[in-house]
Backbone as XML, in Angstrom:
<?xml version="1.0"?>
<chain id="A" units="angstrom">
  <residue number="1" name="UNK">
    <atom name="N" x="1.440" y="-0.603" z="-22.074"/>
    <atom name="CA" x="1.979" y="-0.017" z="-20.443"/>
    <atom name="C" x="3.630" y="0.120" z="-20.819"/>
  </residue>
  <residue number="2" name="UNK">
    <atom name="N" x="4.115" y="1.049" z="-20.332"/>
    <atom name="CA" x="5.341" y="1.443" z="-20.768"/>
    <atom name="C" x="6.027" y="0.133" z="-19.423"/>
  </residue>
  <residue number="3" name="UNK">
    <atom name="N" x="7.253" y="0.039" z="-19.507"/>
    <atom name="CA" x="8.086" y="-0.668" z="-19.087"/>
    <atom name="C" x="8.349" y="-0.087" z="-17.755"/>
  </residue>
  <residue number="4" name="UNK">
    <atom name="N" x="8.621" y="1.365" z="-17.613"/>
    <atom name="CA" x="8.931" y="1.354" z="-16.107"/>
    <atom name="C" x="7.952" y="1.735" z="-15.238"/>
  </residue>
  <residue number="5" name="UNK">
    <atom name="N" x="6.522" y="1.890" z="-15.931"/>
    <atom name="CA" x="5.277" y="1.845" z="-15.219"/>
    <atom name="C" x="5.193" y="0.864" z="-14.847"/>
  </residue>
  <residue number="6" name="UNK">
    <atom name="N" x="4.876" y="-0.608" z="-15.578"/>
    <atom name="CA" x="5.383" y="-2.110" z="-15.044"/>
    <atom name="C" x="5.974" y="-2.396" z="-13.964"/>
  </residue>
  <residue number="7" name="UNK">
    <atom name="N" x="7.171" y="-2.155" z="-14.369"/>
    <atom name="CA" x="8.048" y="-2.581" z="-13.072"/>
    <atom name="C" x="7.527" y="-1.866" z="-12.050"/>
  </residue>
  <residue number="8" name="UNK">
    <atom name="N" x="7.185" y="-0.699" z="-11.492"/>
    <atom name="CA" x="6.843" y="0.166" z="-10.338"/>
    <atom name="C" x="5.729" y="-1.077" z="-9.681"/>
  </residue>
  <residue number="9" name="UNK">
    <atom name="N" x="4.897" y="-1.091" z="-10.917"/>
    <atom name="CA" x="3.891" y="-1.607" z="-10.452"/>
    <atom name="C" x="3.737" y="-2.751" z="-10.242"/>
  </residue>
  <residue number="10" name="UNK">
    <atom name="N" x="4.975" y="-3.808" z="-10.740"/>
    <atom name="CA" x="4.978" y="-5.453" z="-10.228"/>
    <atom name="C" x="5.589" y="-5.535" z="-8.488"/>
  </residue>
  <residue number="11" name="UNK">
    <atom name="N" x="7.238" y="-4.249" z="-8.711"/>
    <atom name="CA" x="7.474" y="-4.334" z="-7.379"/>
    <atom name="C" x="6.653" y="-3.601" z="-6.232"/>
  </residue>
  <residue number="12" name="UNK">
    <atom name="N" x="5.583" y="-2.567" z="-6.480"/>
    <atom name="CA" x="4.372" y="-2.445" z="-5.757"/>
    <atom name="C" x="3.831" y="-3.524" z="-4.981"/>
  </residue>
  <residue number="13" name="UNK">
    <atom name="N" x="3.086" y="-4.060" z="-6.119"/>
    <atom name="CA" x="2.550" y="-5.060" z="-5.904"/>
    <atom name="C" x="2.753" y="-5.915" z="-5.037"/>
  </residue>
  <residue number="14" name="UNK">
    <atom name="N" x="4.150" y="-6.877" z="-5.151"/>
    <atom name="CA" x="4.731" y="-7.486" z="-4.433"/>
    <atom name="C" x="5.246" y="-7.305" z="-2.867"/>
  </residue>
  <residue number="15" name="UNK">
    <atom name="N" x="5.262" y="-5.347" z="-2.946"/>
    <atom name="CA" x="5.697" y="-5.437" z="-1.475"/>
    <atom name="C" x="4.419" y="-5.580" z="-0.800"/>
  </residue>
  <residue number="16" name="UNK">
    <atom name="N" x="3.492" y="-5.341" z="-1.350"/>
    <atom name="CA" x="1.902" y="-5.176" z="-0.552"/>
    <atom name="C" x="1.602" y="-6.683" z="-0.110"/>
  </residue>
  <residue number="17" name="UNK">
    <atom name="N" x="1.797" y="-7.594" z="-1.331"/>
    <atom name="CA" x="1.717" y="-8.991" z="-0.862"/>
    <atom name="C" x="2.251" y="-9.386" z="0.654"/>
  </residue>
  <residue number="18" name="UNK">
    <atom name="N" x="3.902" y="-8.959" z="0.392"/>
    <atom name="CA" x="4.788" y="-9.226" z="1.731"/>
    <atom name="C" x="4.255" y="-8.835" z="2.724"/>
  </residue>
  <residue number="19" name="UNK">
    <atom name="N" x="4.079" y="-7.541" z="2.551"/>
    <atom name="CA" x="3.670" y="-6.783" z="3.743"/>
    <atom name="C" x="2.306" y="-6.975" z="4.683"/>
  </residue>
  <residue number="20" name="UNK">
    <atom name="N" x="1.555" y="-7.526" z="3.588"/>
    <atom name="CA" x="-0.682" y="-8.382" z="3.951"/>
    <atom name="C" x="-0.063" y="-8.793" z="4.818"/>
  </residue>
  <residue number="21" name="UNK">
    <atom name="N" x="0.878" y="-10.561" z="4.190"/>
    <atom name="CA" x="0.999" y="-11.451" z="4.745"/>
    <atom name="C" x="2.014" y="-11.448" z="6.219"/>
  </residue>
  <residue number="22" name="UNK">
    <atom name="N" x="2.631" y="-10.403" z="6.092"/>
    <atom name="CA" x="3.537" y="-9.868" z="7.435"/>
    <atom name="C" x="2.824" y="-9.435" z="8.685"/>
  </residue>
  <residue number="23" name="UNK">
    <atom name="N" x="1.668" y="-8.387" z="8.006"/>
    <atom name="CA" x="0.776" y="-7.972" z="9.174"/>
    <atom name="C" x="-0.250" y="-9.003" z="9.503"/>
  </residue>
  <residue number="24" name="UNK">
    <atom name="N" x="-0.252" y="-9.980" z="8.909"/>
    <atom name="CA" x="-1.384" y="-11.192" z="9.612"/>
    <atom name="C" x="-0.791" y="-12.223" z="10.083"/>
  </residue>
  <residue number="25" name="UNK">
    <atom name="N" x="0.710" y="-12.113" z="10.611"/>
    <atom name="CA" x="1.397" y="-13.654" z="10.930"/>
    <atom name="C" x="2.491" y="-13.121" z="11.714"/>
  </residue>
  <residue number="26" name="UNK">
    <atom name="N" x="3.172" y="-12.146" z="10.999"/>
    <atom name="CA" x="4.731" y="-11.614" z="12.120"/>
    <atom name="C" x="3.716" y="-10.915" z="13.422"/>
  </residue>
  <residue number="27" name="UNK">
    <atom name="N" x="5.401" y="-11.669" z="14.427"/>
    <atom name="CA" x="4.692" y="-10.949" z="15.449"/>
    <atom name="C" x="5.391" y="-9.749" z="15.915"/>
  </residue>
  <residue number="28" name="UNK">
    <atom name="N" x="6.553" y="-9.309" z="15.149"/>
    <atom name="CA" x="7.066" y="-7.888" z="14.816"/>
    <atom name="C" x="5.701" y="-7.223" z="14.750"/>
  </residue>
  <residue number="29" name="UNK">
    <atom name="N" x="5.341" y="-7.754" z="13.512"/>
    <atom name="CA" x="4.014" y="-6.301" z="12.627"/>
    <atom name="C" x="2.672" y="-6.238" z="14.208"/>
  </residue>
  <residue number="30" name="UNK">
    <atom name="N" x="2.371" y="-7.369" z="14.745"/>
    <atom name="CA" x="1.700" y="-7.442" z="15.911"/>
    <atom name="C" x="2.453" y="-6.132" z="16.902"/>
  </residue>
  <residue number="31" name="UNK">
    <atom name="N" x="3.635" y="-6.779" z="17.118"/>
    <atom name="CA" x="4.059" y="-5.171" z="18.330"/>
    <atom name="C" x="3.725" y="-4.068" z="17.557"/>
  </residue>
  <residue number="32" name="UNK">
    <atom name="N" x="4.025" y="-3.898" z="16.401"/>
    <atom name="CA" x="4.052" y="-2.527" z="15.934"/>
    <atom name="C" x="2.575" y="-2.093" z="15.563"/>
  </residue>
  <residue number="33" name="UNK">
    <atom name="N" x="1.630" y="-2.588" z="15.416"/>
    <atom name="CA" x="0.516" y="-2.448" z="15.314"/>
    <atom name="C" x="-0.117" y="-1.440" z="16.788"/>
  </residue>
  <residue number="34" name="UNK">
    <atom name="N" x="0.348" y="-2.449" z="17.812"/>
    <atom name="CA" x="-0.108" y="-2.214" z="19.247"/>
    <atom name="C" x="0.623" y="-1.057" z="19.015"/>
  </residue>
  <residue number="35" name="UNK">
    <atom name="N" x="2.206" y="-0.618" z="18.647"/>
    <atom name="CA" x="2.950" y="0.879" z="18.743"/>
    <atom name="C" x="1.836" y="2.013" z="18.293"/>
  </residue>
  <residue number="36" name="UNK">
    <atom name="N" x="1.360" y="1.461" z="17.232"/>
    <atom name="CA" x="0.837" y="2.413" z="16.664"/>
    <atom name="C" x="-0.702" y="3.003" z="17.113"/>
  </residue>
  <residue number="37" name="UNK">
    <atom name="N" x="-1.029" y="2.219" z="17.991"/>
    <atom name="CA" x="-2.476" y="2.192" z="18.796"/>
    <atom name="C" x="-3.634" y="1.813" z="18.139"/>
  </residue>
  <residue number="38" name="UNK">
    <atom name="N" x="-2.985" y="0.527" z="17.542"/>
    <atom name="CA" x="-4.350" y="0.262" z="16.389"/>
    <atom name="C" x="-4.364" y="-1.379" z="16.995"/>
  </residue>
  <residue number="39" name="UNK">
    <atom name="N" x="-5.839" y="-2.015" z="17.007"/>
    <atom name="CA" x="-5.980" y="-3.264" z="17.655"/>
    <atom name="C" x="-6.024" y="-4.517" z="16.766"/>
  </residue>
  <residue number="40" name="UNK">
    <atom name="N" x="-5.645" y="-5.700" z="17.166"/>
    <atom name="CA" x="-5.919" y="-7.089" z="16.320"/>
    <atom name="C" x="-6.982" y="-6.629" z="14.931"/>
  </residue>
  <residue number="41" name="UNK">
    <atom name="N" x="-7.587" y="-6.449" z="15.260"/>
    <atom name="CA" x="-9.176" y="-6.583" z="13.929"/>
    <atom name="C" x="-8.785" y="-5.641" z="13.020"/>
  </residue>
  <residue number="42" name="UNK">
    <atom name="N" x="-7.939" y="-4.171" z="13.414"/>
    <atom name="CA" x="-7.340" y="-3.485" z="12.439"/>
    <atom name="C" x="-6.261" y="-3.862" z="11.627"/>
  </residue>
  <residue number="43" name="UNK">
    <atom name="N" x="-5.259" y="-4.613" z="12.569"/>
    <atom name="CA" x="-3.930" y="-5.245" z="11.693"/>
    <atom name="C" x="-4.686" y="-6.115" z="11.046"/>
  </residue>
  <residue number="44" name="UNK">
    <atom name="N" x="-5.814" y="-6.840" z="10.908"/>
    <atom name="CA" x="-6.185" y="-7.618" z="10.256"/>
    <atom name="C" x="-6.598" y="-7.748" z="8.989"/>
  </residue>
  <residue number="45" name="UNK">
    <atom name="N" x="-7.041" y="-6.327" z="9.339"/>
    <atom name="CA" x="-8.126" y="-6.089" z="7.937"/>
    <atom name="C" x="-7.009" y="-5.002" z="7.328"/>
  </residue>
  <residue number="46" name="UNK">
    <atom name="N" x="-6.015" y="-4.599" z="7.846"/>
    <atom name="CA" x="-5.086" y="-4.113" z="6.815"/>
    <atom name="C" x="-4.175" y="-5.173" z="6.237"/>
  </residue>
  <residue number="47" name="UNK">
    <atom name="N" x="-3.956" y="-6.075" z="6.421"/>
    <atom name="CA" x="-3.069" y="-7.101" z="6.219"/>
    <atom name="C" x="-4.340" y="-7.599" z="4.825"/>
  </residue>
  <residue number="48" name="UNK">
    <atom name="N" x="-5.198" y="-7.895" z="5.166"/>
    <atom name="CA" x="-6.153" y="-8.364" z="3.859"/>
    <atom name="C" x="-6.454" y="-7.243" z="3.108"/>
  </residue>
  <residue number="49" name="UNK">
    <atom name="N" x="-6.801" y="-6.295" z="2.822"/>
    <atom name="CA" x="-6.606" y="-5.025" z="2.166"/>
    <atom name="C" x="-5.980" y="-5.161" z="1.514"/>
  </residue>
  <residue number="50" name="UNK">
    <atom name="N" x="-4.327" y="-5.236" z="1.884"/>
    <atom name="CA" x="-2.945" y="-5.279" z="0.894"/>
    <atom name="C" x="-3.041" y="-6.119" z="0.352"/>
  </residue>
  <residue number="51" name="UNK">
    <atom name="N" x="-3.489" y="-7.327" z="0.819"/>
    <atom name="CA" x="-3.657" y="-8.465" z="-0.110"/>
    <atom name="C" x="-4.413" y="-8.501" z="-1.182"/>
  </residue>
  <residue number="52" name="UNK">
    <atom name="N" x="-5.892" y="-7.845" z="-0.833"/>
    <atom name="CA" x="-6.906" y="-7.544" z="-1.827"/>
    <atom name="C" x="-6.104" y="-6.605" z="-3.128"/>
  </residue>
  <residue number="53" name="UNK">
    <atom name="N" x="-5.916" y="-5.520" z="-1.988"/>
    <atom name="CA" x="-5.418" y="-4.906" z="-3.307"/>
    <atom name="C" x="-4.142" y="-4.688" z="-4.171"/>
  </residue>
  <residue number="54" name="UNK">
    <atom name="N" x="-3.212" y="-5.837" z="-3.355"/>
    <atom name="CA" x="-1.770" y="-6.334" z="-4.990"/>
    <atom name="C" x="-2.578" y="-7.406" z="-5.943"/>
  </residue>
  <residue number="55" name="UNK">
    <atom name="N" x="-3.643" y="-7.675" z="-5.584"/>
    <atom name="CA" x="-4.533" y="-8.670" z="-6.345"/>
    <atom name="C" x="-5.152" y="-7.515" z="-7.329"/>
  </residue>
  <residue number="56" name="UNK">
    <atom name="N" x="-5.202" y="-6.125" z="-6.931"/>
    <atom name="CA" x="-5.983" y="-5.176" z="-7.832"/>
    <atom name="C" x="-5.405" y="-4.705" z="-8.369"/>
  </residue>
  <residue number="57" name="UNK">
    <atom name="N" x="-3.512" y="-4.384" z="-8.191"/>
    <atom name="CA" x="-2.871" y="-4.059" z="-9.234"/>
    <atom name="C" x="-2.665" y="-4.963" z="-10.241"/>
  </residue>
  <residue number="58" name="UNK">
    <atom name="N" x="-2.346" y="-6.262" z="-9.875"/>
    <atom name="CA" x="-1.794" y="-7.483" z="-10.719"/>
    <atom name="C" x="-3.335" y="-7.471" z="-12.072"/>
  </residue>
  <residue number="59" name="UNK">
    <atom name="N" x="-4.356" y="-7.164" z="-11.163"/>
    <atom name="CA" x="-5.393" y="-7.237" z="-12.326"/>
    <atom name="C" x="-5.416" y="-5.894" z="-13.310"/>
  </residue>
  <residue number="60" name="UNK">
    <atom name="N" x="-4.568" y="-5.126" z="-12.566"/>
    <atom name="CA" x="-4.854" y="-3.911" z="-13.122"/>
    <atom name="C" x="-4.123" y="-4.049" z="-14.813"/>
  </residue>
  <residue number="61" name="UNK">
    <atom name="N" x="-3.134" y="-4.558" z="-14.798"/>
    <atom name="CA" x="-2.160" y="-5.111" z="-16.211"/>
    <atom name="C" x="-3.444" y="-5.249" z="-17.283"/>
  </residue>
  <residue number="62" name="UNK">
    <atom name="N" x="-4.181" y="-5.755" z="-16.994"/>
    <atom name="CA" x="-5.191" y="-6.462" z="-18.023"/>
    <atom name="C" x="-6.490" y="-5.377" z="-17.937"/>
  </residue>
  <residue number="63" name="UNK">
    <atom name="N" x="-7.094" y="-4.770" z="-16.400"/>
    <atom name="CA" x="-8.237" y="-4.265" z="-16.684"/>
    <atom name="C" x="-7.816" y="-3.095" z="-15.493"/>
  </residue>
  <residue number="64" name="UNK">
    <atom name="N" x="-7.616" y="-2.232" z="-16.364"/>
    <atom name="CA" x="-7.036" y="-1.071" z="-15.572"/>
    <atom name="C" x="-8.118" y="-0.127" z="-14.453"/>
  </residue>
  <residue number="65" name="UNK">
    <atom name="N" x="-9.449" y="-0.378" z="-14.968"/>
    <atom name="CA" x="-10.221" y="-0.205" z="-13.549"/>
    <atom name="C" x="-9.813" y="-0.160" z="-12.441"/>
  </residue>
  <residue number="66" name="UNK">
    <atom name="N" x="-9.251" y="-1.575" z="-12.014"/>
    <atom name="CA" x="-8.646" y="-2.183" z="-10.758"/>
    <atom name="C" x="-7.513" y="-2.327" z="-10.582"/>
  </residue>
  <residue number="67" name="UNK">
    <atom name="N" x="-7.153" y="-1.432" z="-11.201"/>
    <atom name="CA" x="-5.697" y="-1.069" z="-11.021"/>
    <atom name="C" x="-5.657" y="0.088" z="-10.146"/>
  </residue>
  <residue number="68" name="UNK">
    <atom name="N" x="-6.475" y="0.931" z="-11.046"/>
    <atom name="CA" x="-6.637" y="2.364" z="-10.374"/>
    <atom name="C" x="-7.238" y="2.132" z="-9.172"/>
  </residue>
  <residue number="69" name="UNK">
    <atom name="N" x="-8.158" y="1.555" z="-9.418"/>
    <atom name="CA" x="-8.928" y="1.606" z="-7.820"/>
    <atom name="C" x="-8.380" y="0.811" z="-6.442"/>
  </residue>
  <residue number="70" name="UNK">
    <atom name="N" x="-7.245" y="-0.115" z="-7.066"/>
    <atom name="CA" x="-5.880" y="-0.887" z="-5.925"/>
    <atom name="C" x="-5.207" y="0.484" z="-5.782"/>
  </residue>
  <residue number="71" name="UNK">
    <atom name="N" x="-4.972" y="1.393" z="-6.470"/>
    <atom name="CA" x="-3.377" y="2.462" z="-6.228"/>
    <atom name="C" x="-4.293" y="3.469" z="-5.905"/>
  </residue>
  <residue number="72" name="UNK">
    <atom name="N" x="-5.655" y="3.902" z="-5.950"/>
    <atom name="CA" x="-5.710" y="5.106" z="-5.002"/>
    <atom name="C" x="-5.872" y="4.634" z="-3.542"/>
  </residue>
  <residue number="73" name="UNK">
    <atom name="N" x="-6.824" y="3.143" z="-3.511"/>
    <atom name="CA" x="-6.597" y="2.833" z="-2.199"/>
    <atom name="C" x="-5.646" y="2.787" z="-1.046"/>
  </residue>
  <residue number="74" name="UNK">
    <atom name="N" x="-5.017" y="2.415" z="-1.766"/>
    <atom name="CA" x="-3.163" y="2.539" z="-1.409"/>
    <atom name="C" x="-2.389" y="3.869" z="-0.915"/>
  </residue>
  <residue number="75" name="UNK">
    <atom name="N" x="-2.946" y="4.180" z="-1.803"/>
    <atom name="CA" x="-2.685" y="5.937" z="-2.160"/>
    <atom name="C" x="-2.944" y="6.538" z="-0.238"/>
  </residue>
  <residue number="76" name="UNK">
    <atom name="N" x="-4.530" y="6.240" z="-0.468"/>
    <atom name="CA" x="-5.092" y="6.382" z="1.419"/>
    <atom name="C" x="-4.421" y="5.735" z="2.262"/>
  </residue>
  <residue number="77" name="UNK">
    <atom name="N" x="-3.884" y="4.904" z="1.992"/>
    <atom name="CA" x="-3.822" y="3.792" z="2.981"/>
    <atom name="C" x="-2.533" y="4.469" z="3.515"/>
  </residue>
  <residue number="78" name="UNK">
    <atom name="N" x="-1.684" y="4.559" z="2.335"/>
    <atom name="CA" x="-0.411" y="5.335" z="2.874"/>
    <atom name="C" x="-0.439" y="6.671" z="3.538"/>
  </residue>
  <residue number="79" name="UNK">
    <atom name="N" x="-1.783" y="7.403" z="3.030"/>
    <atom name="CA" x="-1.794" y="8.777" z="3.565"/>
    <atom name="C" x="-1.511" y="8.758" z="5.280"/>
  </residue>
  <residue number="80" name="UNK">
    <atom name="N" x="-3.149" y="7.446" z="5.084"/>
    <atom name="CA" x="-2.997" y="7.472" z="6.946"/>
    <atom name="C" x="-1.781" y="7.000" z="7.299"/>
  </residue>
  <residue number="81" name="UNK">
    <atom name="N" x="-1.532" y="5.923" z="6.948"/>
    <atom name="CA" x="-0.502" y="5.193" z="7.535"/>
    <atom name="C" x="1.118" y="6.376" z="7.996"/>
  </residue>
  <residue number="82" name="UNK">
    <atom name="N" x="1.307" y="7.390" z="7.070"/>
    <atom name="CA" x="2.094" y="8.382" z="7.454"/>
    <atom name="C" x="1.635" y="9.200" z="8.329"/>
  </residue>
  <residue number="83" name="UNK">
    <atom name="N" x="-0.027" y="9.798" z="8.392"/>
    <atom name="CA" x="-0.324" y="10.303" z="9.966"/>
    <atom name="C" x="-0.114" y="9.540" z="10.921"/>
  </residue>
  <residue number="84" name="UNK">
    <atom name="N" x="-0.259" y="8.635" z="10.928"/>
    <atom name="CA" x="-0.108" y="7.597" z="11.908"/>
    <atom name="C" x="0.984" y="8.002" z="12.363"/>
  </residue>
  <residue number="85" name="UNK">
    <atom name="N" x="2.158" y="7.628" z="12.197"/>
    <atom name="CA" x="3.705" y="7.570" z="12.167"/>
    <atom name="C" x="3.629" y="8.885" z="12.453"/>
  </residue>
  <residue number="86" name="UNK">
    <atom name="N" x="2.801" y="9.967" z="11.975"/>
    <atom name="CA" x="3.534" y="11.522" z="12.531"/>
    <atom name="C" x="2.711" y="11.433" z="13.961"/>
  </residue>
  <residue number="87" name="UNK">
    <atom name="N" x="1.696" y="11.397" z="14.337"/>
    <atom name="CA" x="0.853" y="11.362" z="15.485"/>
    <atom name="C" x="1.734" y="10.574" z="16.751"/>
  </residue>
  <residue number="88" name="UNK">
    <atom name="N" x="2.729" y="9.409" z="16.533"/>
    <atom name="CA" x="3.180" y="8.737" z="17.258"/>
    <atom name="C" x="4.496" y="9.028" z="17.485"/>
  </residue>
  <residue number="89" name="UNK">
    <atom name="N" x="4.693" y="10.575" z="16.798"/>
    <atom name="CA" x="6.871" y="11.265" z="17.245"/>
    <atom name="C" x="7.251" y="10.078" z="16.535"/>
  </residue>
  <residue number="90" name="UNK">
    <atom name="N" x="6.995" y="9.153" z="15.523"/>
    <atom name="CA" x="8.329" y="8.654" z="14.862"/>
    <atom name="C" x="8.521" y="9.574" z="14.244"/>
  </residue>
  <residue number="91" name="UNK">
    <atom name="N" x="10.033" y="9.246" z="14.046"/>
    <atom name="CA" x="10.980" y="10.253" z="13.217"/>
    <atom name="C" x="10.671" y="9.836" z="11.591"/>
  </residue>
  <residue number="92" name="UNK">
    <atom name="N" x="11.485" y="10.829" z="10.928"/>
    <atom name="CA" x="11.163" y="11.042" z="9.604"/>
    <atom name="C" x="11.582" y="9.841" z="9.027"/>
  </residue>
  <residue number="93" name="UNK">
    <atom name="N" x="12.722" y="9.376" z="9.248"/>
    <atom name="CA" x="13.107" y="8.197" z="8.400"/>
    <atom name="C" x="12.393" y="6.847" z="8.452"/>
  </residue>
  <residue number="94" name="UNK">
    <atom name="N" x="11.788" y="6.530" z="9.442"/>
    <atom name="CA" x="10.643" y="5.968" z="9.981"/>
    <atom name="C" x="9.173" y="6.337" z="9.503"/>
  </residue>
  <residue number="95" name="UNK">
    <atom name="N" x="9.417" y="7.526" z="8.780"/>
    <atom name="CA" x="8.423" y="7.537" z="8.585"/>
    <atom name="C" x="8.464" y="7.937" z="6.776"/>
  </residue>
  <residue number="96" name="UNK">
    <atom name="N" x="9.305" y="7.931" z="6.318"/>
    <atom name="CA" x="9.379" y="8.029" z="5.201"/>
    <atom name="C" x="9.099" y="7.190" z="4.729"/>
  </residue>
  <residue number="97" name="UNK">
    <atom name="N" x="8.893" y="6.204" z="4.653"/>
    <atom name="CA" x="8.309" y="4.674" z="3.889"/>
    <atom name="C" x="7.206" y="4.873" z="3.569"/>
  </residue>
  <residue number="98" name="UNK">
    <atom name="N" x="6.397" y="5.256" z="4.319"/>
    <atom name="CA" x="4.900" y="5.692" z="3.853"/>
    <atom name="C" x="4.871" y="6.761" z="2.871"/>
  </residue>
  <residue number="99" name="UNK">
    <atom name="N" x="5.406" y="7.719" z="2.905"/>
    <atom name="CA" x="5.100" y="9.041" z="2.235"/>
    <atom name="C" x="5.879" y="8.372" z="0.952"/>
  </residue>
  <residue number="100" name="UNK">
    <atom name="N" x="7.463" y="7.522" z="0.803"/>
    <atom name="CA" x="7.411" y="7.289" z="-0.957"/>
    <atom name="C" x="6.140" y="6.142" z="-1.220"/>
  </residue>
  <residue number="101" name="UNK">
    <atom name="N" x="5.512" y="5.342" z="-0.405"/>
    <atom name="CA" x="4.731" y="4.306" z="-1.055"/>
    <atom name="C" x="3.281" y="5.352" z="-1.453"/>
  </residue>
  <residue number="102" name="UNK">
    <atom name="N" x="2.990" y="6.176" z="-1.103"/>
    <atom name="CA" x="1.772" y="6.947" z="-1.012"/>
    <atom name="C" x="2.248" y="7.946" z="-2.440"/>
  </residue>
  <residue number="103" name="UNK">
    <atom name="N" x="3.618" y="8.655" z="-2.875"/>
    <atom name="CA" x="3.770" y="8.930" z="-4.098"/>
    <atom name="C" x="3.974" y="7.730" z="-5.326"/>
  </residue>
  <residue number="104" name="UNK">
    <atom name="N" x="4.500" y="6.776" z="-4.966"/>
    <atom name="CA" x="4.026" y="5.690" z="-5.652"/>
    <atom name="C" x="2.961" y="5.332" z="-6.248"/>
  </residue>
  <residue number="105" name="UNK">
    <atom name="N" x="2.020" y="4.999" z="-5.185"/>
    <atom name="CA" x="0.681" y="4.789" z="-5.532"/>
    <atom name="C" x="-0.210" y="6.060" z="-6.330"/>
  </residue>
  <residue number="106" name="UNK">
    <atom name="N" x="0.157" y="7.014" z="-5.563"/>
    <atom name="CA" x="-0.311" y="8.088" z="-6.573"/>
    <atom name="C" x="-0.028" y="8.212" z="-8.123"/>
  </residue>
  <residue number="107" name="UNK">
    <atom name="N" x="1.004" y="7.364" z="-8.562"/>
    <atom name="CA" x="1.972" y="7.650" z="-9.651"/>
    <atom name="C" x="0.709" y="6.478" z="-10.223"/>
  </residue>
  <residue number="108" name="UNK">
    <atom name="N" x="0.981" y="5.653" z="-9.700"/>
    <atom name="CA" x="0.000" y="4.234" z="-10.441"/>
    <atom name="C" x="-1.271" y="4.820" z="-10.321"/>
  </residue>
  <residue number="109" name="UNK">
    <atom name="N" x="-1.989" y="5.391" z="-9.785"/>
    <atom name="CA" x="-3.187" y="5.760" z="-9.666"/>
    <atom name="C" x="-3.034" y="6.868" z="-11.265"/>
  </residue>
  <residue number="110" name="UNK">
    <atom name="N" x="-2.570" y="8.041" z="-11.356"/>
    <atom name="CA" x="-2.566" y="9.069" z="-12.467"/>
    <atom name="C" x="-1.986" y="8.073" z="-13.790"/>
  </residue>
  <residue number="111" name="UNK">
    <atom name="N" x="-1.335" y="6.889" z="-13.688"/>
    <atom name="CA" x="-0.845" y="6.084" z="-15.001"/>
    <atom name="C" x="-2.418" y="5.174" z="-15.415"/>
  </residue>
  <residue number="112" name="UNK">
    <atom name="N" x="-2.674" y="4.407" z="-14.361"/>
    <atom name="CA" x="-3.661" y="4.000" z="-14.582"/>
    <atom name="C" x="-5.111" y="4.906" z="-15.201"/>
  </residue>
  <residue number="113" name="UNK">
    <atom name="N" x="-5.630" y="5.860" z="-14.689"/>
    <atom name="CA" x="-6.399" y="7.047" z="-15.392"/>
    <atom name="C" x="-6.212" y="7.148" z="-16.613"/>
  </residue>
  <residue number="114" name="UNK">
    <atom name="N" x="-5.393" y="7.380" z="-16.693"/>
    <atom name="CA" x="-4.547" y="7.849" z="-18.421"/>
    <atom name="C" x="-4.348" y="6.808" z="-19.394"/>
  </residue>
  <residue number="115" name="UNK">
    <atom name="N" x="-4.859" y="5.648" z="-18.919"/>
    <atom name="CA" x="-5.026" y="4.389" z="-19.714"/>
    <atom name="C" x="-6.204" y="4.282" z="-19.802"/>
  </residue>
  <residue number="116" name="UNK">
    <atom name="N" x="-7.006" y="4.811" z="-19.126"/>
    <atom name="CA" x="-8.574" y="4.850" z="-19.366"/>
    <atom name="C" x="-9.370" y="5.511" z="-20.587"/>
  </residue>
  <residue number="117" name="UNK">
    <atom name="N" x="-7.837" y="6.699" z="-20.688"/>
    <atom name="CA" x="-8.894" y="7.597" z="-21.562"/>
    <atom name="C" x="-8.787" y="7.139" z="-22.955"/>
  </residue>
</chain>
């Protein structure tokens, strides 16, 4: 596993651990999900999926199919997040992180899939 790929993988997984925990316990995130038009069940499901996906990314270090699945799932999640941001008329600056994480996870998906060949 190339060093750059490994570094991006670890940082991405740690981000999603942090964001997953925040989605479950942070008052600010509770308010953000309400602003997004999402309910508490959707917020909790998002947090749990982020924690599970981060685990899948870490598992992907030794078992690439798990990493590919997790990174692909995060790609879909970040595409939906970007579309939600656009639908509620957030600025480009507020929408940009979801787009950046979409691209990062597409990169990781491609890397994991290449490792399977």
